[in-house]
C-alpha positions, 0 to 999 in steps of 0.5 A: 519543517520538511514534509516526510512525503511531498506532493511531488513524491506522490506525483512521481509515484503515480508515474512510476506505477502507471500501467501496472496499478489500476486507475480505479473507479470512484462509484456513487452509492447514493446518499442525500442530495447534499451528502452524496457518497462515493467509494474508491474501488481499490478492490479492482487492483490486481491483487484486490487491495490498495496495498499494491500501489505502495509495494510497487512504488517501493520495489520500483526504486530499489537498486539492482543489487537489492533486487538481486538479493530479494525483499522481505516483509511481514503481513497478515494478508494484503500487504504480503500479497501486494509485495509478492505480486510486485516482486513478480512484476519487477523480477525479484524474489520475496519472502513474507512472514505471516501469522500462524493464524493467517487465513488460508486464502491470503497464504495461497495468494502470496504463494500463487505470486511466487513468494516464500511464506514463513509463519511466525506467532500471532502478533505484528511484533512477532512477525516484524522481529522474525522478518528483521532476523531473516533480513539480516541473515539473508541480506534482504531488503525490508519492505514495511507495511506502511511506515516508509516514505515510498510506501506512503507516496504510492498509497497517496496516488489514490488521493490524486485520482480522487481529485481528478475524478471528483474535483468538488469533493468535500471530505475524504474518509480513510481507514487508519490502521497503520496510517500509510494510506491516510498519510499518503492521501493527505500528502496528495490532497491537502496541497491541492485542495486545502478545503477538503476535510480528511478524516481517519476512520477506525473500528469502534 
C-alpha cells in the first residue's frame, strides 16, 4: 500500500517553505521529571498558526497558469489567513469563503493580507459548497483546509523539526480537527522514530 504522504514529501515541503515559514521553538513547560512537557510554538508563524506551512507548500507547487487565475478556500479563520498570506507571498489573488459568524479579527486578518472575503452560511459544508461554485465560475484553484497531500506534507514539517529539537521525545500529542496536522506529523515522525507514540486529541 502506497502512503498518501511520504517522509520524502515532508522533507521536500520543508525545503520549499524554508525562509518563509518560521522554524518555531519547542519550549519546556515543566512537568514531573519522567513526564516533561514541551510545546511547539506555532503561534510564532507569520499569521499566528501552523496552517501557514501547508498553505505555502501547496501554493508554491501550483502552475503558473493556476497562479495567474488565483486560488480559493473555505475557512472560519486560520486557514483563510494562511491562504491569504501565502497568496500574497507567491503573488497570486485569493478568495476566502467564511461563515457569517466569523470573528471580526479573523475577517480583518484575511483582508489585511489582500484576499477577497465571501460570507456563506454557518457550517463548513455551506462554505465548501459556495467555494466550489465560485471555483467553477471563476476558474480558481481550490486549496482545501486539510485533506490534500500538499497541505498534509506542509503541516508535517512540524514533525521533522520536533525530532531535530528533541530526538528522545516519547509521545507527541496533536490536535485532530480535520486531521491534516495529525496525518502530517505521523508521516514525518513514524518513519524516523517508530517508537514515538502519536496521539490525536479532540475536545470532549
